[in-house]
KEMITI-646443 format. One record per residue (C-alpha): residue number from 1; x, y, z. Coordinates in pm, 1 decimal. Each point is the difference from the previous one (the first is absolute). Last residue first. Layout:
% residues N
n->NUM | u->X | v->Y | w->Z
...
This chain:
% residues 383
n->383 | u->-912.1 | v->4774.9 | w->593.6
n->382 | u->-98.2 | v->363.8 | w->37.7
n->381 | u->-332.4 | v->68.5 | w->-165.4
n->380 | u->-11.4 | v->232.7 | w->-300.7
n->379 | u->-208.7 | v->-241.8 | w->-203.7
n->378 | u->-74.1 | v->-304.1 | w->215.9
n->377 | u->-376.6 | v->30.2 | w->-24.0
n->376 | u->23.3 | v->53.4 | w->-376.0
n->375 | u->213.6 | v->-308.4 | w->-61.8
n->374 | u->-248.8 | v->-239.9 | w->158.0
n->373 | u->-189.7 | v->-128.2 | w->-302.9
n->372 | u->-257.9 | v->-268.6 | w->76.1
n->371 | u->-112.0 | v->-190.2 | w->-308.7
n->370 | u->-342.0 | v->-33.5 | w->-165.3
n->369 | u->116.6 | v->172.1 | w->-317.1
n->368 | u->-231.9 | v->293.5 | w->71.8
n->367 | u->198.2 | v->49.5 | w->322.1
n->366 | u->-49.7 | v->-188.2 | w->325.4
n->365 | u->-68.8 | v->215.0 | w->302.6
n->364 | u->250.5 | v->156.8 | w->239.0
n->363 | u->-153.9 | v->175.7 | w->299.8
n->362 | u->184.4 | v->303.9 | w->131.9
n->361 | u->322.7 | v->130.4 | w->150.5
n->360 | u->5.4 | v->-210.9 | w->317.0
n->359 | u->-93.8 | v->-307.5 | w->-199.3
n->358 | u->-326.8 | v->-180.8 | w->-73.1
n->357 | u->25.1 | v->-271.0 | w->-265.0
n->356 | u->-318.7 | v->-31.6 | w->-202.3
n->355 | u->-239.1 | v->-248.3 | w->-154.7
n->354 | u->201.3 | v->-317.3 | w->65.3
n->353 | u->-104.9 | v->-331.3 | w->-158.8
n->352 | u->206.7 | v->44.8 | w->-317.1
n->351 | u->301.6 | v->86.9 | w->216.8
n->350 | u->22.0 | v->-364.2 | w->104.0
n->349 | u->-21.6 | v->-63.1 | w->376.6
n->348 | u->306.3 | v->-177.9 | w->137.7
n->347 | u->-15.3 | v->-207.3 | w->317.7
n->346 | u->166.7 | v->48.2 | w->335.4
n->345 | u->111.4 | v->-182.7 | w->315.8
n->344 | u->19.8 | v->-335.8 | w->-175.4
n->343 | u->-89.0 | v->-281.2 | w->241.6
n->342 | u->-23.0 | v->-347.9 | w->-152.2
n->341 | u->-47.4 | v->-258.2 | w->275.6
n->340 | u->33.9 | v->-379.7 | w->10.7
n->339 | u->-216.5 | v->-179.2 | w->259.2
n->338 | u->185.1 | v->-197.9 | w->268.2
n->337 | u->-212.3 | v->107.2 | w->295.6
n->336 | u->-354.6 | v->104.9 | w->-94.4
n->335 | u->-42.4 | v->375.0 | w->19.9
n->334 | u->-110.5 | v->227.7 | w->286.0
n->333 | u->301.3 | v->-30.8 | w->232.5
n->332 | u->9.1 | v->233.0 | w->301.2
n->331 | u->229.9 | v->286.9 | w->96.9
n->330 | u->-44.9 | v->172.3 | w->334.1
n->329 | u->22.2 | v->359.2 | w->118.8
n->328 | u->-55.0 | v->82.9 | w->365.8
n->327 | u->-236.6 | v->269.6 | w->116.3
n->326 | u->13.0 | v->188.6 | w->329.7
n->325 | u->-226.3 | v->248.5 | w->174.6
n->324 | u->-20.7 | v->-225.5 | w->308.9
n->323 | u->172.4 | v->-329.8 | w->-64.6
n->322 | u->-211.8 | v->-291.0 | w->-114.5
n->321 | u->203.7 | v->-11.1 | w->-320.0
n->320 | u->-305.7 | v->55.6 | w->-217.7
n->319 | u->110.4 | v->-102.5 | w->-345.1
n->318 | u->135.7 | v->214.1 | w->-279.2
n->317 | u->60.2 | v->-102.1 | w->-360.3
n->316 | u->228.3 | v->-186.8 | w->-237.4
n->315 | u->-103.5 | v->-223.8 | w->-287.2
n->314 | u->164.5 | v->-312.0 | w->-137.6
n->313 | u->3.7 | v->-189.9 | w->-329.8
n->312 | u->5.8 | v->302.9 | w->-228.8
n->311 | u->268.7 | v->212.5 | w->166.2
n->310 | u->183.3 | v->-323.4 | w->88.8
n->309 | u->68.1 | v->-62.6 | w->-368.5
n->308 | u->264.8 | v->273.4 | w->-1.6
n->307 | u->-26.2 | v->280.8 | w->-259.7
n->306 | u->91.5 | v->-0.2 | w->-368.2
n->305 | u->83.1 | v->344.9 | w->-138.2
n->304 | u->-100.8 | v->59.5 | w->-359.2
n->303 | u->275.1 | v->127.5 | w->-229.2
n->302 | u->-148.6 | v->235.0 | w->-259.7
n->301 | u->112.8 | v->-61.0 | w->-359.7
n->300 | u->-328.1 | v->-153.9 | w->-117.4
n->299 | u->-178.5 | v->307.1 | w->134.9
n->298 | u->142.0 | v->207.8 | w->-279.7
n->297 | u->302.4 | v->199.8 | w->-112.7
n->296 | u->168.1 | v->54.2 | w->336.0
n->295 | u->231.6 | v->300.4 | w->-26.9
n->294 | u->-297.9 | v->234.0 | w->5.9
n->293 | u->-64.6 | v->-105.3 | w->358.0
n->292 | u->-299.9 | v->193.1 | w->125.6
n->291 | u->-1.3 | v->-28.9 | w->380.5
n->290 | u->206.2 | v->317.6 | w->37.3
n->289 | u->-281.0 | v->181.8 | w->-180.1
n->288 | u->-219.4 | v->-39.0 | w->306.0
n->287 | u->-270.8 | v->-267.7 | w->-1.6
n->286 | u->-376.2 | v->-37.9 | w->-29.5
n->285 | u->-126.2 | v->-267.3 | w->-241.3
n->284 | u->-357.2 | v->28.6 | w->-121.5
n->283 | u->-265.9 | v->-244.1 | w->-118.0
n->282 | u->-330.9 | v->151.7 | w->-110.4
n->281 | u->-294.7 | v->-238.6 | w->33.6
n->280 | u->-170.3 | v->-139.9 | w->-310.4
n->279 | u->-81.8 | v->-333.0 | w->166.0
n->278 | u->222.2 | v->-218.4 | w->-221.2
n->277 | u->287.5 | v->250.7 | w->4.3
n->276 | u->-19.7 | v->34.4 | w->377.3
n->275 | u->4.7 | v->-376.5 | w->45.9
n->274 | u->316.7 | v->-31.5 | w->-208.5
n->273 | u->160.0 | v->283.3 | w->198.2
n->272 | u->-97.0 | v->-167.8 | w->327.8
n->271 | u->166.7 | v->-321.8 | w->-111.6
n->270 | u->321.0 | v->183.9 | w->-84.2
n->269 | u->6.9 | v->164.4 | w->343.3
n->268 | u->-19.5 | v->-331.9 | w->185.6
n->267 | u->369.0 | v->-13.9 | w->85.1
n->266 | u->117.3 | v->346.4 | w->105.4
n->265 | u->113.4 | v->218.9 | w->-288.5
n->264 | u->199.5 | v->-25.6 | w->-319.2
n->263 | u->-132.8 | v->226.4 | w->-274.0
n->262 | u->18.1 | v->-19.0 | w->-378.7
n->261 | u->3.0 | v->363.3 | w->-114.1
n->260 | u->223.6 | v->-39.5 | w->-307.0
n->259 | u->312.6 | v->127.2 | w->179.1
n->258 | u->-63.7 | v->-232.6 | w->293.9
n->257 | u->-175.9 | v->108.9 | w->317.8
n->256 | u->152.3 | v->-140.7 | w->318.2
n->255 | u->-123.3 | v->-42.0 | w->356.2
n->254 | u->-342.8 | v->137.3 | w->-77.0
n->253 | u->-306.2 | v->130.8 | w->181.0
n->252 | u->-362.0 | v->-87.7 | w->-60.6
n->251 | u->-323.4 | v->185.6 | w->-71.4
n->250 | u->-311.9 | v->-182.6 | w->-117.7
n->249 | u->-268.9 | v->234.6 | w->-125.1
n->248 | u->-373.0 | v->71.5 | w->-8.6
n->247 | u->-129.9 | v->-281.1 | w->221.5
n->246 | u->-380.3 | v->-4.2 | w->12.2
n->245 | u->-29.0 | v->-197.7 | w->324.5
n->244 | u->-375.9 | v->-29.8 | w->-45.0
n->243 | u->43.1 | v->-110.1 | w->-360.6
n->242 | u->198.9 | v->-304.7 | w->116.6
n->241 | u->215.2 | v->-133.3 | w->-285.3
n->240 | u->310.0 | v->179.9 | w->125.0
n->239 | u->-52.7 | v->-143.0 | w->349.7
n->238 | u->-56.1 | v->-351.6 | w->-131.6
n->237 | u->326.8 | v->16.5 | w->-192.4
n->236 | u->189.9 | v->136.4 | w->301.6
n->235 | u->-119.7 | v->-263.2 | w->249.2
n->234 | u->298.5 | v->-233.5 | w->-48.4
n->233 | u->240.5 | v->253.5 | w->151.2
n->232 | u->-197.2 | v->12.7 | w->323.9
n->231 | u->-189.2 | v->322.2 | w->57.9
n->230 | u->47.8 | v->290.2 | w->244.0
n->229 | u->-238.8 | v->296.4 | w->-1.2
n->228 | u->81.8 | v->366.6 | w->41.2
n->227 | u->-141.6 | v->337.7 | w->96.6
n->226 | u->315.0 | v->206.7 | w->76.6
n->225 | u->50.5 | v->66.3 | w->371.3
n->224 | u->374.8 | v->68.2 | w->-45.9
n->223 | u->99.4 | v->-276.7 | w->244.5
n->222 | u->-266.1 | v->-232.0 | w->-142.2
n->221 | u->138.8 | v->46.7 | w->-349.9
n->220 | u->358.1 | v->-40.0 | w->123.2
n->219 | u->-71.3 | v->-325.4 | w->186.8
n->218 | u->-198.2 | v->-137.9 | w->-295.7
n->217 | u->300.3 | v->72.6 | w->-220.2
n->216 | u->236.8 | v->-165.2 | w->247.6
n->215 | u->-134.5 | v->-327.7 | w->137.7
n->214 | u->-274.6 | v->-99.0 | w->-243.5
n->213 | u->168.8 | v->151.8 | w->-302.4
n->212 | u->351.8 | v->-111.3 | w->90.4
n->211 | u->-133.5 | v->-351.4 | w->53.3
n->210 | u->327.8 | v->-181.5 | w->-74.7
n->209 | u->-154.4 | v->-280.6 | w->-208.2
n->208 | u->-235.3 | v->152.7 | w->-84.8
n->207 | u->-100.5 | v->355.1 | w->-74.0
n->206 | u->-299.6 | v->62.9 | w->233.5
n->205 | u->-159.4 | v->205.9 | w->-275.2
n->204 | u->-105.4 | v->356.6 | w->66.3
n->203 | u->-329.1 | v->172.1 | w->-78.4
n->202 | u->-25.1 | v->377.0 | w->25.3
n->201 | u->-339.7 | v->161.9 | w->46.7
n->200 | u->-194.7 | v->312.0 | w->-95.4
n->199 | u->292.7 | v->213.9 | w->-105.4
n->198 | u->-50.3 | v->346.6 | w->-150.1
n->197 | u->12.5 | v->211.2 | w->317.2
n->196 | u->326.7 | v->155.7 | w->-114.5
n->195 | u->184.9 | v->-145.1 | w->301.2
n->194 | u->-132.7 | v->-344.3 | w->-93.8
n->193 | u->111.9 | v->23.3 | w->-362.5
n->192 | u->344.1 | v->117.5 | w->116.7
n->191 | u->30.5 | v->-284.6 | w->249.9
n->190 | u->-97.6 | v->-247.3 | w->-273.3
n->189 | u->267.4 | v->146.0 | w->-229.6
n->188 | u->249.7 | v->-26.1 | w->286.8
n->187 | u->-101.9 | v->-363.9 | w->38.9
n->186 | u->123.3 | v->-51.0 | w->-354.7
n->185 | u->318.7 | v->195.0 | w->81.5
n->184 | u->37.1 | v->65.5 | w->372.4
n->183 | u->-57.3 | v->275.2 | w->254.8
n->182 | u->340.7 | v->-43.4 | w->170.5
n->181 | u->365.0 | v->-91.0 | w->-60.6
n->180 | u->-124.0 | v->-300.8 | w->-195.2
n->179 | u->-138.9 | v->-350.2 | w->53.4
n->178 | u->-143.0 | v->60.3 | w->348.7
n->177 | u->-141.9 | v->335.3 | w->-103.8
n->176 | u->-206.0 | v->-172.8 | w->-265.8
n->175 | u->49.5 | v->-253.9 | w->-275.9
n->174 | u->-103.4 | v->-320.9 | w->173.7
n->173 | u->-130.2 | v->-300.2 | w->-197.2
n->172 | u->-287.6 | v->50.2 | w->-244.9
n->171 | u->-243.9 | v->288.6 | w->-45.0
n->170 | u->-368.8 | v->22.9 | w->-90.4
n->169 | u->-193.8 | v->320.0 | w->-61.8
n->168 | u->-349.2 | v->133.8 | w->68.8
n->167 | u->-112.7 | v->340.1 | w->-126.3
n->166 | u->-200.4 | v->295.1 | w->125.7
n->165 | u->-263.4 | v->182.1 | w->-200.6
n->164 | u->-68.6 | v->-272.8 | w->-251.4
n->163 | u->-268.1 | v->59.6 | w->-261.1
n->162 | u->209.0 | v->-145.1 | w->-280.2
n->161 | u->306.7 | v->-184.0 | w->131.6
n->160 | u->310.7 | v->192.5 | w->101.3
n->159 | u->309.0 | v->-134.0 | w->-173.7
n->158 | u->123.8 | v->275.7 | w->-230.7
n->157 | u->-34.9 | v->341.2 | w->166.8
n->156 | u->-29.0 | v->-109.4 | w->363.5
n->155 | u->273.7 | v->-259.1 | w->-52.6
n->154 | u->233.4 | v->249.2 | w->-165.2
n->153 | u->-40.1 | v->258.4 | w->278.6
n->152 | u->58.1 | v->-258.3 | w->273.1
n->151 | u->311.7 | v->-128.2 | w->-172.1
n->150 | u->155.5 | v->342.4 | w->-50.2
n->149 | u->-60.7 | v->101.4 | w->363.2
n->148 | u->120.8 | v->-325.7 | w->150.8
n->147 | u->309.6 | v->-10.9 | w->-218.9
n->146 | u->77.6 | v->357.6 | w->106.6
n->145 | u->-26.1 | v->-97.8 | w->366.4
n->144 | u->227.0 | v->-295.9 | w->-63.5
n->143 | u->261.7 | v->215.6 | w->-172.8
n->142 | u->3.4 | v->243.0 | w->293.3
n->141 | u->51.0 | v->-286.5 | w->245.1
n->140 | u->279.8 | v->-146.7 | w->-212.8
n->139 | u->187.6 | v->330.8 | w->-11.5
n->138 | u->-27.8 | v->55.8 | w->374.3
n->137 | u->132.5 | v->-347.4 | w->80.9
n->136 | u->276.1 | v->3.3 | w->-262.2
n->135 | u->163.5 | v->329.5 | w->97.2
n->134 | u->185.8 | v->-149.7 | w->294.1
n->133 | u->181.1 | v->-241.0 | w->-230.2
n->132 | u->141.2 | v->292.9 | w->-198.8
n->131 | u->137.8 | v->168.0 | w->310.3
n->130 | u->145.6 | v->-321.7 | w->143.6
n->129 | u->167.6 | v->-92.5 | w->-328.6
n->128 | u->156.6 | v->346.0 | w->-17.1
n->127 | u->136.7 | v->-41.2 | w->351.9
n->126 | u->150.1 | v->-336.0 | w->-94.4
n->125 | u->167.0 | v->151.4 | w->-306.8
n->124 | u->132.5 | v->297.5 | w->196.3
n->123 | u->148.7 | v->-236.5 | w->260.2
n->122 | u->170.3 | v->-229.8 | w->-247.2
n->121 | u->149.9 | v->301.1 | w->-170.4
n->120 | u->-88.0 | v->197.4 | w->-310.7
n->119 | u->182.6 | v->331.2 | w->-54.0
n->118 | u->100.2 | v->-76.4 | w->-359.5
n->117 | u->-352.6 | v->-108.0 | w->-100.9
n->116 | u->-8.3 | v->-323.5 | w->-199.2
n->115 | u->-95.5 | v->-194.3 | w->313.0
n->114 | u->-316.1 | v->210.3 | w->26.8
n->113 | u->-132.2 | v->-103.5 | w->-341.4
n->112 | u->69.1 | v->-368.4 | w->59.3
n->111 | u->-171.6 | v->0.2 | w->339.6
n->110 | u->-308.6 | v->181.8 | w->-129.5
n->109 | u->-14.4 | v->-245.5 | w->-291.0
n->108 | u->11.2 | v->-291.5 | w->246.3
n->107 | u->-276.2 | v->171.8 | w->195.7
n->106 | u->-228.2 | v->4.1 | w->-303.1
n->105 | u->83.5 | v->-358.7 | w->-91.1
n->104 | u->-87.8 | v->-116.2 | w->352.1
n->103 | u->-327.6 | v->192.9 | w->-9.6
n->102 | u->-93.3 | v->-167.1 | w->-329.6
n->101 | u->87.2 | v->-343.5 | w->139.2
n->100 | u->-226.1 | v->63.7 | w->298.1
n->99 | u->-282.3 | v->143.8 | w->-209.9
n->98 | u->9.4 | v->-295.6 | w->-242.1
n->97 | u->-191.0 | v->-240.9 | w->223.0
n->96 | u->69.5 | v->-355.1 | w->-118.9
n->95 | u->340.5 | v->-67.1 | w->160.5
n->94 | u->-66.5 | v->11.3 | w->376.5
n->93 | u->299.4 | v->-3.4 | w->237.2
n->92 | u->252.5 | v->-13.7 | w->-283.8
n->91 | u->-15.6 | v->378.7 | w->-48.2
n->90 | u->142.4 | v->48.3 | w->351.4
n->89 | u->321.6 | v->-180.9 | w->-92.7
n->88 | u->39.2 | v->216.5 | w->-309.4
n->87 | u->-37.1 | v->312.0 | w->213.1
n->86 | u->250.8 | v->-124.7 | w->258.2
n->85 | u->259.7 | v->-68.6 | w->-268.3
n->84 | u->-60.4 | v->343.4 | w->-149.8
n->83 | u->41.7 | v->175.0 | w->336.3
n->82 | u->328.0 | v->-178.7 | w->80.7
n->81 | u->141.1 | v->70.6 | w->-347.2
n->80 | u->-86.2 | v->368.0 | w->42.1
n->79 | u->160.6 | v->5.5 | w->344.4
n->78 | u->320.8 | v->-127.7 | w->-159.3
n->77 | u->-15.6 | v->253.1 | w->-284.5
n->76 | u->-78.8 | v->289.6 | w->233.5
n->75 | u->315.2 | v->-79.8 | w->196.1
n->74 | u->-4.8 | v->124.2 | w->358.8
n->73 | u->-102.8 | v->-348.0 | w->106.0
n->72 | u->-294.9 | v->-17.9 | w->234.5
n->71 | u->24.8 | v->-110.8 | w->362.8
n->70 | u->-6.1 | v->344.1 | w->161.6
n->69 | u->-254.0 | v->-107.6 | w->265.4
n->68 | u->-266.6 | v->244.4 | w->-114.6
n->67 | u->81.0 | v->-53.2 | w->-365.3
n->66 | u->-38.8 | v->-377.0 | w->31.7
n->65 | u->-330.8 | v->51.3 | w->181.1
n->64 | u->-121.0 | v->238.5 | w->-268.7
n->63 | u->96.7 | v->-249.0 | w->-269.7
n->62 | u->-206.7 | v->-271.0 | w->171.4
n->61 | u->-293.1 | v->238.3 | w->37.5
n->60 | u->18.6 | v->78.9 | w->-372.3
n->59 | u->26.3 | v->-366.1 | w->-97.5
n->58 | u->-326.7 | v->-71.7 | w->179.2
n->57 | u->-145.1 | v->316.7 | w->-156.4
n->56 | u->65.8 | v->-128.3 | w->-351.0
n->55 | u->-155.8 | v->-340.1 | w->66.3
n->54 | u->-291.9 | v->146.7 | w->194.6
n->53 | u->-88.5 | v->236.8 | w->-284.6
n->52 | u->19.9 | v->-270.4 | w->-266.6
n->51 | u->-203.3 | v->-238.0 | w->217.4
n->50 | u->-265.9 | v->265.4 | w->50.7
n->49 | u->-50.1 | v->83.1 | w->-368.4
n->48 | u->-48.8 | v->-366.9 | w->-100.3
n->47 | u->-222.0 | v->-103.6 | w->289.6
n->46 | u->137.5 | v->-195.9 | w->291.0
n->45 | u->152.6 | v->46.7 | w->346.0
n->44 | u->10.6 | v->-290.8 | w->241.3
n->43 | u->-1.0 | v->-193.5 | w->-324.7
n->42 | u->276.9 | v->-239.4 | w->111.5
n->41 | u->212.0 | v->106.1 | w->-298.3
n->40 | u->-60.5 | v->369.8 | w->70.6
n->39 | u->65.5 | v->-21.2 | w->375.5
n->38 | u->306.9 | v->-215.0 | w->-77.6
n->37 | u->161.1 | v->227.8 | w->-256.0
n->36 | u->-45.0 | v->304.3 | w->225.6
n->35 | u->163.9 | v->-188.0 | w->286.6
n->34 | u->297.6 | v->-65.5 | w->-225.7
n->33 | u->0.2 | v->358.7 | w->-123.2
n->32 | u->35.1 | v->141.0 | w->350.7
n->31 | u->-186.1 | v->111.5 | w->310.9
n->30 | u->-363.8 | v->-88.0 | w->-66.0
n->29 | u->-201.9 | v->44.7 | w->318.0
n->28 | u->-336.0 | v->-172.5 | w->52.7
n->27 | u->-334.8 | v->174.0 | w->38.8
n->26 | u->-286.6 | v->-198.9 | w->149.9
n->25 | u->-371.3 | v->35.1 | w->-66.1
n->24 | u->-147.4 | v->-334.8 | w->106.7
n->23 | u->-308.5 | v->-176.6 | w->-134.3
n->22 | u->-30.4 | v->153.9 | w->-345.8
n->21 | u->288.3 | v->-50.4 | w->-53.8
n->20 | u->271.9 | v->-220.2 | w->145.7
n->19 | u->172.2 | v->-90.4 | w->-327.6
n->18 | u->-22.5 | v->366.0 | w->-94.6
n->17 | u->270.1 | v->104.2 | w->245.6
n->16 | u->-23.1 | v->380.3 | w->-15.1
n->15 | u->346.6 | v->115.6 | w->-101.0
n->14 | u->243.2 | v->213.4 | w->198.6
n->13 | u->304.6 | v->182.3 | w->-135.7
n->12 | u->215.6 | v->218.8 | w->223.9
n->11 | u->214.1 | v->304.8 | w->-69.4
n->10 | u->-152.0 | v->208.3 | w->-278.3
n->9 | u->-339.4 | v->-15.2 | w->167.7
n->8 | u->-137.1 | v->-312.1 | w->-166.3
n->7 | u->-328.1 | v->-173.3 | w->78.5
n->6 | u->-144.0 | v->-237.7 | w->-259.4
n->5 | u->-345.8 | v->-160.7 | w->13.4
n->4 | u->-186.8 | v->314.2 | w->100.4
n->3 | u->-376.5 | v->-47.8 | w->-1.4
n->2 | u->-225.0 | v->263.0 | w->-148.5
n->1 | u->-119.4 | v->303.3 | w->197.0
C-alpha cells in the first residue's frame, strides 16, 4: 500500500509533515485556511496536485467549524465573498504550480453558480463547498492511476530498447503519493511499470537543494520495494552514457504546462531534458489535465518562484540525541558564509525537448507540425 500524505475524513485534515521525512513520520493537523497556507509555503506539503487538495480542504475544515458553531452569515453573498477571499489568499502560498490556481477558479465558479439560486443561503453554500472539496481526493487518486497506466503502456511501446525485456527509467524530484492524493504522476508510471513486471530499475536524483528525491522519492521506492538506485544530480549525464544502465526514459512531473507544451518543473528538469535529447532517451512529462494551463501561452509567461537562500547554504538532518529511540533534527551550514545565492524552485523545459505529456486520458504527442495540441484531451471535459 502506498504512503498516504493527506488524511481527510470530512471532519479533520491531517498532512504528513514532509520536512521530517524520511526520518520521522508525523501527521500534523490543518484546521483553517491560514494553517493551510503555512504548510504549503513552508513545504510541509508539496507537489502540485497535493498543494491544491490541501488548500481546498483547509478551507473546507474551516467552513465546517464555522457551520458547527453557527458563525456563518445566512447570506450566500457574504459567505461567497469570504470563500473567494480565502481562495485568493491560499493561491499566494506558491505561485508557480497551476493546480492550486485552477482549483481556486473552479470553486469560485461553484460559488457564483450557487449564489444565483433563489434558495441559496450561507449554510447551503458552505455545505456545497464541503461536498465538492471531499470529492477531490478520490478524483485525484483515480487520475493518478490512469496516468500510470497510460504512461507505462506508452513507454513499453515507444521507449523500450531493442532486446530489452525489462526497462530502466530515471525520475527527478518527488511525484508520488507524497505529492498527490496517492499513487503519483511520474512515480505512478514507475509504480505501474513495476506492477506489470516491466521495470528492471528506477533511478532517482537527489534533487538539490531541497533533496526531495533523496528524502522522499527514495523513501517511497524503498517503502514499495521497487528496485531503485539514488544518484546525485550531477551524475545524470554519466548515467545516460553508461550502456550498463541502459536508461530507456526519463519521467518527470510538472507544476505548470503552458499552452505550447513548455513545462515548469523542479529545478534541474531542463538539464535532464537536454541530456535526454543528446543521448536519444525519451523524455516524458506526467501530469493531470489540471496542470495544463491553456491561458499561459508559453514558458516565458510562467512566474518562477524564488526560494530562500538558506535552502542552498544549509542542510537539515537527524542526529543521535543520545535518548533511547529518539532523534533530534539539526541544521548545519554547508556553504561559505557571505556567498550570494540564486535559488529558483523551478525551471522551464521547452516543448521541443519533450516527447510526450502523459495525462489521465492518454499521452499527448506533438503533431506533424511539431507542436503539442491539447484541445482533444479537453473535449467534453468540465472546466
